[in-house]
C-alpha positions in Angstrom: 123.2 70.4 -40.3 125.7 69.9 -37.6 126.3 73.6 -37.2 122.6 74.6 -37.1 121.3 71.7 -34.9 124.3 72.2 -32.6 123.5 75.9 -32.2 119.8 75.2 -31.5 120.8 72.7 -28.8 123.3 75.1 -27.3 120.6 77.8 -27.1 118.2 75.5 -25.4 120.9 74.4 -23.0 121.9 78.0 -22.3 118.2 78.8 -21.5 118.5 76.1 -18.8 118.5 72.4 -19.1 118.6 72.0 -15.3 115.5 74.1 -14.8 112.2 72.7 -13.5 109.0 74.6 -13.7 106.1 74.0 -11.3 102.5 75.4 -11.6 99.9 75.0 -8.9 96.2 74.4 -9.9 94.2 77.4 -8.6 91.3 75.1 -7.8 93.2 73.5 -5.0 94.5 74.8 -1.7 96.9 77.7 -2.2 100.6 77.2 -2.3 102.5 79.8 -0.2 105.9 81.2 0.2 106.3 79.1 3.4 105.6 76.0 1.4 108.2 77.1 -1.1 110.7 77.6 1.7 110.3 73.9 2.6 111.4 73.0 -0.9 114.7 74.8 -0.5 115.8 72.1 2.0 115.5 69.3 -0.6 118.8 67.7 -1.4 118.9 68.4 -5.2 117.3 71.8 -5.2 119.8 74.7 -5.7 117.7 77.8 -6.2 114.0 78.5 -6.3 112.0 81.5 -7.5 108.3 82.3 -7.4 107.0 84.3 -10.4 103.8 85.5 -12.0 103.3 86.5 -15.6 101.1 89.3 -16.9 100.6 89.4 -20.7 99.9 92.4 -22.8 100.7 95.1 -20.3 100.9 98.6 -21.8 104.5 99.8 -21.2 104.9 103.4 -22.2 107.5 106.1 -22.6 106.6 109.6 -23.7 103.8 109.1 -26.3 104.7 105.6 -27.3 103.4 102.3 -25.9 104.4 98.7 -26.5 102.4 95.6 -25.4 104.8 93.8 -23.1 105.0 90.6 -21.0 105.6 91.7 -17.4 107.1 89.0 -15.1 106.9 89.6 -11.3 109.6 87.6 -9.6 112.5 87.8 -7.2 116.4 88.1 -7.4 116.9 84.4 -7.7 115.0 84.4 -11.1 118.0 86.1 -12.7 120.4 83.4 -11.7 118.0 80.5 -12.5 117.1 81.8 -16.0 120.6 83.0 -16.8 119.5 86.5 -17.6 122.4 88.6 -18.7 122.4 92.3 -17.7 123.9 94.6 -20.3 123.4 97.9 -18.4 122.6 98.5 -14.7 121.6 95.7 -12.4 118.8 93.3 -11.5 116.4 94.2 -8.7 117.5 93.1 -5.2 115.9 91.8 -1.9 115.2 95.4 -0.5 113.3 96.1 -3.7 111.1 93.1 -2.9 110.7 93.9 0.7 109.7 97.6 0.0 107.5 96.8 -3.0 109.7 99.3 -5.0 108.6 100.4 -8.5 111.8 99.3 -10.3 112.0 97.4 -13.6 114.5 95.5 -15.7 113.7 95.5 -19.4 115.0 93.5 -22.3 117.1 94.9 -25.2 114.4 94.9 -27.8 112.0 96.9 -25.6 114.6 99.5 -24.8 115.5 100.0 -28.4 112.0 100.0 -29.9 110.3 101.9 -27.1 113.1 104.4 -26.2 115.5 104.3 -29.1 118.5 103.4 -27.1 119.8 101.1 -24.4 121.5 103.6 -22.0 118.2 104.1 -20.2 119.1 103.2 -16.6 117.5 105.7 -14.3 114.8 106.6 -16.8 111.1 106.3 -16.0 108.6 104.2 -18.0 104.9 103.5 -17.3 103.4 100.1 -16.8 99.6 100.3 -17.2 100.0 104.0 -16.1 102.2 103.3 -13.1 105.6 104.9 -13.1 108.6 102.5 -12.8 112.3 103.4 -12.7 114.5 101.3 -15.0 117.4 99.8 -13.0 118.7 97.4 -15.7 118.6 96.4 -19.4 119.3 92.9 -20.6 122.0 92.1 -23.2 120.9 91.8 -26.8 119.7 88.2 -27.7 120.4 86.5 -31.0 117.4 86.1 -33.3 117.3 82.4 -32.5 117.2 83.1 -28.8 114.5 85.7 -29.4 112.4 83.2 -31.3 112.3 81.0 -28.2 111.2 83.9 -26.0 108.9 86.9 -26.4 109.9 90.2 -28.1 109.2 92.6 -25.3 109.9 91.6 -21.7 109.9 93.5 -18.4 110.8 92.1 -14.9 109.6 93.7 -11.7 109.5 92.6 -8.1 106.8 90.0 -7.5 105.5 91.9 -4.5 105.2 95.1 -6.6 103.2 93.4 -9.3 100.9 91.8 -6.7 100.3 95.2 -5.1 99.5 96.8 -8.5 96.9 94.0 -9.2 95.3 94.7 -5.8 96.3 91.2 -4.6 96.7 91.4 -0.8 97.9 87.7 -0.7 101.5 88.4 -1.6 102.4 85.1 0.1 100.5 83.0 -2.5 102.5 81.3 -5.2 101.0 80.0 -8.4 104.1 79.3 -10.3 107.8 78.9 -9.5 111.0 77.6 -11.1 113.8 75.5 -9.6 117.4 75.0 -10.6 118.8 71.6 -9.9 121.9 71.2 -7.8 124.9 69.8 -9.8 122.7 69.7 -12.9 120.8 66.7 -11.7 117.3 67.8 -12.9 115.8 64.3 -12.8 116.6 63.8 -9.2 115.3 67.3 -8.3 112.1 66.6 -10.3 111.6 63.4 -8.4 112.1 65.1 -5.0 109.7 68.0 -6.0 107.0 65.5 -7.0 107.4 63.6 -3.7 107.3 66.8 -1.6 104.3 68.3 -3.5 102.4 65.0 -3.2 103.1 65.2 0.6 101.8 68.7 0.8 98.7 68.0 -1.3 98.2 64.5 0.2 98.8 62.5 -3.0 96.6 64.7 -5.2 98.6 64.8 -8.5 96.1 67.1 -10.1 97.0 69.9 -7.7 100.3 70.6 -9.5 102.2 70.2 -12.7 106.0 69.7 -12.8 107.9 70.2 -16.0 111.5 69.4 -16.6 112.7 72.0 -19.1 115.8 70.0 -19.9 113.5 67.6 -21.7 113.1 70.2 -24.4 116.8 70.2 -25.1 116.8 66.4 -25.0 113.9 66.3 -27.5 115.7 68.7 -29.8 118.9 66.6 -29.6 116.8 63.6 -30.7 115.2 65.5 -33.5 118.6 66.8 -34.6 120.0 63.3 -34.6 117.1 62.0 -36.7 117.5 64.9 -39.1 121.2 64.3 -39.3 120.5 60.6 -40.1 118.0 61.5 -42.8 120.3 64.0 -44.4 123.2 61.6 -43.9 121.3 59.1 -46.1 120.8 61.8 -48.7 124.5 62.7 -48.5 125.4 59.0 -49.0 123.3 58.9 -52.2 125.0 62.1 -53.3 128.4 60.6 -52.6 127.5 57.5 -54.7 126.4 59.8 -57.6 129.5 61.9 -57.2 131.7 58.8 -57.0 130.2 57.5 -60.2 130.9 60.9 -61.8 134.5 60.7 -60.8 134.8 57.2 -62.2 133.3 58.3 -65.5 135.7 61.3 -65.7 138.7 59.1 -65.0 137.5 56.6 -67.6 137.3 59.4 -70.2 140.8 60.5 -69.0 142.2 57.0 -69.4 140.7 56.8 -72.9 142.1 60.2 -74.0 145.5 59.4 -72.6 145.8 55.8 -74.0 148.8 56.6 -76.2 150.5 58.5 -73.3 150.1 55.4 -71.1 151.5 53.2 -73.9 154.6 55.4 -74.3 155.2 55.5 -70.6 154.9 51.7 -70.3 157.1 51.2 -73.4 159.9 53.2 -71.7 159.7 51.2 -68.5 156.8 52.6 -66.4 155.5 49.8 -64.1 151.8 49.1 -63.8 152.0 50.1 -60.1 153.2 53.6 -61.1 150.4 54.0 -63.6 147.8 52.8 -61.1 149.1 55.2 -58.4 149.0 58.1 -60.8 145.4 57.7 -61.7 144.4 57.0 -58.1 146.0 60.2 -57.0 144.2 62.1 -59.8 140.9 60.6 -58.8 141.6 61.5 -55.1 142.5 65.1 -56.1 139.2 65.5 -58.0 137.3 64.3 -55.0 139.1 66.6 -52.6 138.5 69.6 -54.9 134.7 68.8 -54.9 134.8 68.4 -51.1 136.6 71.8 -50.6 134.0 73.5 -52.9 131.3 72.0 -50.8 132.9 73.1 -47.5 133.3 76.6 -49.0 129.6 76.8 -50.0 128.6 75.5 -46.6 130.7 78.1 -44.9 129.2 80.9 -47.1 125.6 79.6 -46.4 126.2 79.5 -42.7 127.7 83.0 -42.7 124.5 84.3 -44.4 122.3 82.4 -41.9 124.4 83.8 -39.1 123.9 87.4 -40.3 120.2 86.9 -40.9 119.6 85.1 -37.6 122.0 87.3 -35.6 123.5 84.1 -34.2 126.8 82.3 -34.7 126.7 79.2 -36.9 129.8 77.5 -38.3 131.4 74.3 -39.5 133.7 72.7 -36.9 137.3 71.9 -37.8 136.6 68.2 -36.9 133.7 68.0 -39.4 135.8 69.6 -42.1 138.8 67.3 -41.6 136.6 64.2 -41.5 134.9 65.4 -44.7 138.3 65.8 -46.5 139.5 62.4 -45.3 136.2 60.8 -46.4 136.4 62.4 -49.8 139.9 61.0 -50.3 138.5 57.6 -49.6 135.7 58.1 -52.1 138.2 59.2 -54.7 140.3 56.2 -54.2 137.4 53.8 -54.1 135.8 55.0 -57.4 139.2 55.6 -59.0 140.3 52.0 -58.6 138.5 50.7 -61.7 139.8 53.4 -64.2 143.3 53.3 -62.6 143.4 49.5 -62.8 142.2 49.6 -66.5 145.1 52.0 -67.3 147.7 49.9 -65.4 146.7 46.7 -67.2 147.0 48.2 -70.7 149.4 46.4 -73.0 151.9 48.9 -74.4 151.5 47.8 -78.0 147.7 48.0 -77.9 147.9 51.4 -76.3 150.3 52.7 -78.9 148.0 51.4 -81.7 145.0 53.1 -80.2 143.5 55.8 -82.4 
C-alpha cells in the first residue's frame, strides 16, 4: 500500500502540485493576452501560459490516421506542465510569432502512428494541414498515461487559431499558472482577486482550480486506505500471533522431557524462558521475511504491467522486521513461561 499510494502521489506531484488552471466563461467579456500580461506582475505568479484544446483532430501519416488531442499553447507551457522532450525540441517564441506549422507529439502517437520515435523533421497532417515535427516527448509510464490522454500533439496557439479561422488570436479562454516558490494557495488568492477586479466582482465570469488539491486529495485517500488496511493487518497480526503461540505450546509439550533433563542438570528457568522466546521470535521473523518477499514480487509484477516503478522502502522493511520481533516475543511469553516453570520431576515423568 505504501509503495503504490506513494507512487500515485509522486505522479500527481510530478504533473504539477503548484499549477493553477483558469477558465474564462465565454458568455462574459473576453479575456485577452493583455489581461494575462497583467497577471504576470502578481507577486506569487511565476509562469503563465494560455492554451486551447481541440479534441479528436485527425492526425495522419502516410495512409494512417489517429484521433488526437491537439493543444495550442506557447513555450511556457512546457515548463509549467513539466513536459519532458525525448527527441528534438519544444516550439519557441519565433514559431508563435510567425504562426509556424510545427508540432511536438507524445511518445505513444509517434510509435502508433509512425512506428518509431526518431521522427524529428518528418511531416504529419493535422486535419489535412501539414506540420513539421520538431519534438517527441519521453515515454510516460502507464500510470502517468492513465492520468492523461493517449495521443497528444502540441502546436503554437497562434497556428491553431489561424487553422480554425479565429482572427482574434489575442483572446484567451483558458490558461495555466505556476506558483512562485510552490505557494499555490497564495497564487490562487491573488488570481481570484485580480480576476474579480477585471470582471468587477463577477465570480461567474471565471473558474480557478488549484491542481495541487488533487494531490492533496489523493494523499488523504491514501492515508484512509492505509488506515483501513492497517486495521486488517492488525487483525492478521493477532491471528498470526495466536498461531505462533499455539505452535510454541505444541513445541513445549513435545519437548517436555528435554526441558526436564535440562533443568535436572542445572538449566535455570531464565535460560529456558529465553530459549523459547528466541524460537518464537525467529518464527515471527521468518513469516515477516516471507511476507516482504511476496510483497516485493507482487510490486515487481505490478511495475512491469504498469510500466512504472513501485517498491518497498528500506524503512518500511526494517520497521516490519522489528515489529514482527515484538509480536514473536509478545505471543511467545506464555509458552516460554510455561516451559520455564516446569518442575524437573514432572517433566521427566511426562509421557
